[in-house]
N, C-alpha and C positions, 0 to 999 in steps of 0.2 A: 330112587334117591336123586336122580338127575339125568343128564345125558352124557354120552361119551363123545369122543372127538368127531365121530361121524354123525352126531345128532340123534342116535338111537337111544331109547330109554335104558337106564341101568337099574335093575331090580335088586331088592334085598330079600333073600329067602329067610323069613323069620324063624321057621322051624329049624333050619340049619344054623342060624345065628344063636338060637337058644342052646345048641349043643357045642358050638365052637368059639363063642365069645368074639369081641371086637376091640381093637386098639386104634385110636385116632391120635395122630401126632401132627403138630404144626406150630410155628411161631405165633406170637401174639399178633392178631389181625389177619391170620390166614383163613379164618372162617370155621374154626372148630365148633364154637357154640352154635353157629348157623347149621352146621351139619348135624349136630346132636338134636337140635330143634326139629329139623326136617325128619329125622328118624323117629322122634317121639310123636310128632304130629301124624306121620304116616301110619304108625302102628298103634295109635291111641285106642282105637276100638277093637283091637285084635289081641292084645296081650297086656297083662298087668305091668305097670311101670313104677319104679322107685328111683327117684332122682336125688342125689346128694349134691347140693348146689352151694358152693362156698361163697358166691358173689350175689346170690339172689336174682339171677338172670332168668330163671325158669318158672318163677311164681305166676307169670302171666298165663301159663297153661291151665291154671285152675278156672279162669273165666271162660275159656273157649272149649275145654275138653273135660272139665269137672275134676281135675286133680285137687287133692286136699293139700293145702299149703300148711306146713308145720314150722312155726317159728321156734328154732331150737333154744333161743335165749329164754323162753318162758317155761322150759321144762328141765328137770334134773336128769342126770344120766340114767338112774333106774326107771324113770318115767319113759325115757326114749326107748329103753330096752323092752318095756312092756308094750309100748305102742308098736314096736316092730312085730311082736307076736300077733297083735290084733290086725295089723296090715296084711299079714299072710292069711289070717283066718277069714277076713272079709274080702280079700283080693282087691283091696283099694289101691288106686294109683295115687301116689303122694309125692310131694316135693319137700325135702328137708332143707329149709332155708337156714344156712349157717352164717349169714352176713353179719349178725350182731355179736359174734364171738371172736375172741382172740385166736391166734393160730393154734395154740396148744389145746384150747377148749374145742376148737373145730375138730381136731384129730380125735379127742376123747369122745365127742358126740358121734362122729361118724363110726368109730369103733363100736360104740354101744348099739347103734342101729344095725350095722352089719352083723354084729354078734347075735342080736336078737333074731334077725332074719335067718341066720345060719342055724341057730339052736332051736328053731321052732319044731313042734312035734311032727312026726312023719306024715300024719294024715293031712297036714297043711302044706305039703311040698308042691304047691301049684307052680306052673311056669311063670317067671317074671323077669323082666329086663331091669337090671340094676345099673343105672347110669351114674358115673362118678366123673364130674368135671374137675379139671386141675388135679389129676390123680397124683402128680409128683408131690403134692402137699401131704397126701395121706399114705403114700408108699415111697418115701424118699430113699435115694440110693445110699446116702450117708447120713451121719449125725449132723444135726443143725443146732438152732438156738432153742430148741424145746427140750423138755426133760426126757430122759431115756424111757421112763414108764409110758409116757404118752406116745412116743415114737414106736415102741415095741407093740403097744396095744393096737395102734392104727395099722401098722405094717402087718401084724398077724391077721387082722380082720380082712385086709385087702388080699393077702395071700390065700386065705380060706375061700374068699369069693372067687378068685380066678382059678385056683387049683382044685378045690373040692366042691364048688358051688353047683356044678352041673348035675350031680346026682340029687341035689335038693331042689332042682328046678330054677336055680338062680343063674342067669346069664350076665356076666360082667361086660359092660361097655364103658371103657375108660378112655379119657382124653387127657393128653399132656402136652405141654409146650416143648419139652425137651426130653428125648429118650435117655440122654445121659443122666438126668436127674431122677429117673424112675427106676425103682428096684428091678433088677434083671429077672428075678424069679416071678415077679408079677407080670412083666411084659411078655415073658417067654410063653405064658400059657394061652395067649390069644392066637387064633388061627386065621382071623380076618383082619386086614390092615387097610387103613385109609390114611395115606401120608400126604400132608400138605407142605406148603412152602417152609423151608428152613435154610439157614445160611451157615451154620457152624459145621465144620468138616466132620467132627465126630458124630454129630446127629445125622448128617447126610449119609455117612458110611453105614451106620446102624440101620437107617431106614432102607438103604439099598440092599443090605443083607437080608432084612426081613421080607423084602419084595422079591428076592431071588434075582436081583439085577447085578451085573458086573460093576465093579467099583468105578470103572471109568465112565459108567453111565450115571453115576450119582449126581453129576452136575445138573441133570435135568430137574432134580427136586428144587434147586435154587431158582429155576426159571418159572415155577408154577405161579399162576395168578391167584388172586384172592378168591376163595370159593372153589378152587380147582384142586383135586386130590388124585393121587395114584392109588388104585384099589386092587386088592388081591385077597382071595380067600374062598373057601367052598360056598359061603353064603352070597358071594358077589360074582367072582369070576375066577377061573382056573389060571388065567394069565394076567399079568399086570395091565390095567387099562386106566385111561384118564377119565375122570368123572367131574363134571361141573354140577355142583349141587343146585337143585331147583329152589323155587321160592317157598316161603313159609307164610303162615297165616298170623302167627303171633310175633311179638317183638320183645326184646329185653328192655329193662328200665333204662339202661345206659347204652345209647346208640354209639355209633362210630363218630369220632370227632370230625366236625366240618367247620370250615371257615364261615363266619358270620360277620357283618359289618360292626365296627366298633362304635360306641356312642360318640355323638358329635358335639357334646357339651364342652364349653371352654374350660380351660384348666382351673380358672378361679372358681367357677361354679362347681366343678367336680370336687375341689378342695372343701367348699362349703358343705357339699352333700356328705363328704366323708366325716368331717369333724363337727357337724352341727349336732346339738343335743337332741336326742330322740324324744318325740312327744308321746308316742304310744307305747314306748318300751316300758315294761314293768320294772319297778325298782329292784335292785339286787336283794336276794333273800337275806334275812338277818342271820347272824352267826348262830349255830346251834347252841342251845343252853348246855351248861356243864352237866355232866352226869350226876344224878342224885345220889347222895351218900346213903347207904342203907341205915335203917334205924338202929340195927344191932351195933353197927360201928360207932354211931353217935353215943349210944348208951355206954358202950365199952370205954370210949374216950373220956366220957364224963366221970365214970366210976374210977378210972385209973388215976393214981396220984400224979401230980405234976412233976416232971423230971427236975432234978436240982439244976440250978444255973451252972453253966460252964465257966470255970474260973478263967480270968484273963491271964495272959502270959505276962510274967513280970518284966518290966522294962526299967532300966536304970537311967539315971540322969546323964546329961551330956558331959558333966564334969568328971564322971566316973568311967566314961567310955574308954578313954585313952589308957587309964590305969589297968582296966580289965584286959584290953587288947594286948598291952605290954606283958601282962602275966601269962596270957595264952601263948604268945610267942616264946616266952621263956620256958614254958612247959614243953612246947614242941621241940625246942633245941635240947632241953635236958633229956628227953626221951631218946634222942639220937636215932640211929637206924638210917638205912638208905631207902627212901620212899620216893615215888614219882612226885613231881610238883603238883599235878592235878589231885592226887590222893591227899597230899598235905593241905591243899587249899580247901577241899571238902571237909577235912577234919577241923580246920580252922573255923569254917562257917558253922559247923555243928556245935562247936564249943561256944561260939559267940551266942547262938540262939539259946543254948542251955543256960547261959548266965545273963540273958536279957540284954546283951549288947548288940547294936546294929551297926557294925563296922562296914562302911560302904567302900570296900577295897576290891578292885578288879584283880585279875590274875597277875598283871605286870606289877602293880603296886604291892601286892602280897609278896611276890618274889623279892622285891627290893627290901621290904621290911624284914623278911625272914633272913636275908643275907646280913643285914645290919645286926639282927639279934644273934646270929651265929658268930659274928665277928666281935661281939661284946660291946656294941655301941648302944648306949642308953639314951643319949640326947642327940638327935640327928643334927642339931644346929652346930655342935662342936666339930663335926666332920663334914660340913656342907661341901667344902672344896674337894675333899677326897671322894665323896659320893658322886660329885659332878664328873671327876676324872674317870671313875669306874663305869660311867654310863656308856662309854664306847666299847666296853668289853662284853663278851657273851654273858648271859644271865648266870650260868653256872660258875663263872670266874669271879663274880662280884664279891662273894663272901671271902674267898682267900685273899683278894686284893685289899679289902677293908680290914681283915685281920692283920695284914702286914702294915697297913697305915696306922692302926691302933698301937701296935708294938713300936713302930718308928716314932710316933708322937710321944709315947710314954718312955722311950729309951729302953724298952724291955728287950730281952733276947729275941733274936730272929726266930720266927716259927720254924719248927722242924718240917722235914718232908712228910712225915707221917701225919702231923697236924694239918698241914696244907692239903694233903690228899683226902683226909676226912671231910674238910670243908668243901673240897672239890667234888665230893660224892664218889670217891673211889678208895680202894685200899692199896693202890699201886704207887710206890714212891717214884717210879720212873715217870708215870703220867704227871705227877705233881711237878717234877723238874722240867718236863716239857711245857707245862703250863707257865712256869716262871719264865722260861725262854720266850714264850709267845708274848707275855706281858712286857718283857724287856725289849722285844723287837718293836712293840708299840711306843716305846719311849717313856713309859710310865714309871719304871723302876730301873735301878742299876744294882746288879748283884756283884758282890766282891767276896772272894774266898782267899784267905791267907794260906801260907805254906802248911800250917798245921790243920787245915781243913775247916777253920772257923769261918762261918758265913755271916755277912751283914748285908742288908738291903737298904738302899736309899731311894726316897721319892724326890727326884730333882725338882719337880714343880713346887713342892712345898718346903723343901730343905730339911726333911725329916729323915733320920737314919736309925735303924735298929742297932742294938748292941750285938757284937759278934757272938754267935751261939757256938757252943762246943760241937764237935763233929757229931753228925747223925749216926747212931750205931748201925743203921742199915746202909750207910754210904762209907766205904773205906777211904781213908785219907790218902793224900798223894804219896806220902812216904811209904804207907803200907802197900800201895799199888806198885811203887818202885821196887820194894823189897820182894814183892810176889813175882817179879819178872824172872823167867828162867835164865840162869847164868851159864856161860860156857866154861868148860874145864880148861886146864892148862894146855891140853892137847887140841883145843879148839872144838871139842865135842860138847 
């Protein structure tokens, strides 16, 4: 595999590896793929090899060592499972290239191949190295962005490979960037370890535990160079040793990033190159034609009678709009009841549509018109000043105020507490009296009650006064309240 710290060669016992499996761990750029390539090249002529390659890095083995490269994007999952049986039957070394698939499809395809290798007939159980790069993808420690079915299938196949594959001649060699992302029951079945450079504490501690090192010695894993690994296991060494992986004959498609000189073209020339129209570029493909309509559908449509035309919604003329709207407001007031303003507004719009009226009233204007209708105002022009005075009041107080204004202008009796409470949206006479006190504090009305309890209300801004109304049955008169007071006896009790 390479040399130790003293320059002596480090050997890998393949027969022992087939029985004990191998786990390789290291951060990106630590040399995991280089290590796997060294192992595959060194054992290419000695044992059958099956490589699950998620990035297409190992397809170059086919040119130098005769591996069969299988592009997974060209086959279905049942085809991959059948290929797995033939791989075992003919003892062919293959590379399953998953580069063209999405993550979930990669997991399903790897599960199909591993399942086919695992379920092959007993007479085909020849020894084989099964190398899985980026094993944390196929045996994740937790749920990710893939479906549960794909994750369970892939994790189950990886578990079978590492836990039960030895009796079937399958020796798992798995490589991962982080031990923390790899399922523990998969990692725990390996007996040989090659730990490369890593920086996260949780990964260093797990690597140190697997190598049998004390936790205070875990810092040495952070200081490893690229291509240098700590090795332990019956197939390598009985004690942890440092291994520098040797050279390889093949290379991956994607090499390590290196600095190269930038182009020296001026900025203006570079802009012309970017935005110049292409001369040899093919034109964009035409849009696909619409799908053809089946002949049966065409015949069925021709034979079916034409549907009757949809009648238009009746719409009345603008001169009738106001009359219909006034009738609708009168109907809502006559029905009475205590309903929320939003519910009344929806009911108003529904009635307008049913009668072909298109009253463009917003919620505020609807509330003002409803208050006028409840107060008995038919022509808003006659009460323009009183409506303007009520604009400073809350919306729920406008109807009682306008009712008082109508009674004052006509010289009618002052509305009772019960009538004002109904217009205010309550059944409490006390709340109606508190409302009158609030409006009087605003300076819009002046309430006067004589000794007999008869109440009259004046609108000082307009000079209108209601007639004095008889006492409200729900409100005792002053004399009644005086008579109801408890009196002392002659003895002072």
